[in-house]
Structure formats: structure tokens, C-alpha cells
N, C-alpha and C positions, 0 to 999 in steps of 0.2 A: 028523406032519411028513413031507413027502415027501422023497425023496432029493435033489432039486434044492435045496430050501430048506436042508436040512442042509449041503449043499456050499457054498452062499453064506455061511452063518454060519461054517463052518469056515475058508473062505478069508479072511474078514474077521479072524477071530481069529488066523490064521497071520500075516497082515500086521502086526497089532499086536504079536504076540510077537516078530517079527523086529526091529521098531523099538525096543521098550522092555524086553524080557525081564521082564515082570511076574511076580509071585509066583503069581497066579492070574487067570483070566478066567472070569466066571460069566455065563451067558446068563439073562436074566429078562424077563418081560413081552413075550413073543412074540405078535404079532397075525397072524391069518389072515383072508382074505376068506371069503365064503359058499361058495366052491368049494374051500376048504381050501388055497389058495395063500398063501404067506408075504407079508404086507404090510409088516411092519416088525419090528424086534427091538431089544432093549436089552442092552448088555453092561456089567457091572461089572468094572472093572480095578483090581486091588489090587497095590501094589508100592512101590518106592522112587520117590516122586514129589516132585520139588523144587518145580516150578511148575505147578500144575494148569491154569491158563489157557493157558500155553505148550504143554503136552502136548495139551490138547484141540484147540487150533488145529492142531498138527502132525498129529494123528490125522485130523481132517476134511480137511486139505490133502493128505495122502499115502495114506490108506487108502481104496481104492475098493471100492464094493459096489453091485451093481445094485438092491439092496433098501435102502430108508431104514433107518438105524440111529441109535441114540443111545448115549451113553457116560456112565457114572457112575464117578467116581474116588474111591478111598480109599487112603491110605497104609497100609502094613502095620500100623502101630501103631493107626491109627484103626479099621481093620477088626477087628483082634483085640479091641480094647476094646469095640466095639459089636455084634459078631456074636452074642453071647449075651444081649444086653439086649433083653427082650421088646418094649420100646417104640421100638426103633431100626429104621430102614429096613434097615440092614445085616443085621439078624437075619432079616428077611423074605427078603432076597435070598439069604442063606446057607442058609436052610431050604428055600425053594421053587425056587431057581434051579438051573440045570444047569451043573455045572462043566465048562468047555470046555478049560481049561488049568490045570495046577498041581495042588496037593494041598489 
């Protein structure tokens, strides 16, 4: 990952953290073009989430990024329950993703 790509992801995570104060943000499934430039990335946001649809709408309305991104949401309880389950996607995100915020 080049410095510019890392900065774009970091700025996106910072905006999300300011809006929602999540427990953690994990970067996963980052895509690059043939020249090694960032094409898109996905973030898993874990936290106190009351209304997933409303939160997603607010993120995509208010969080700007020059690189396309997607969001996956888990409540703290959901993520804790699923992160160690080998057949759950949360487990894959937890094991292979890069923690960008939180513990």
C-alpha cells in the first residue's frame, strides 16, 4: 500500500470515528489496480448501532472519500458472538482484516 492510499483510508476512518465513536474499525478486502494504486476498500464498523440503515445512509451522505468504499456494520454484541465462529464472515474480517481504530 502506498502512502497516499493509506492516507485516504485513514481520513475516511477518522471521519467515521468522529461521527459515531465506534468500538473498532477494521479494514478488509482492499483492492488495487495493476499499478498498485488503491481502487476500493471495505470497512467493518463495530459499535453501539441502533439503526443500521440510518447509520449507513448517514455515513454515505457525510463521509467523503476520493476512493470508493463500502461498509459492513456489526453491533458490539454481534461481533463478539461471531468473531470466533469459523463459519462466520465476522471471523474472517477479525482474522485477516487490519484494525484501523479501537482494540
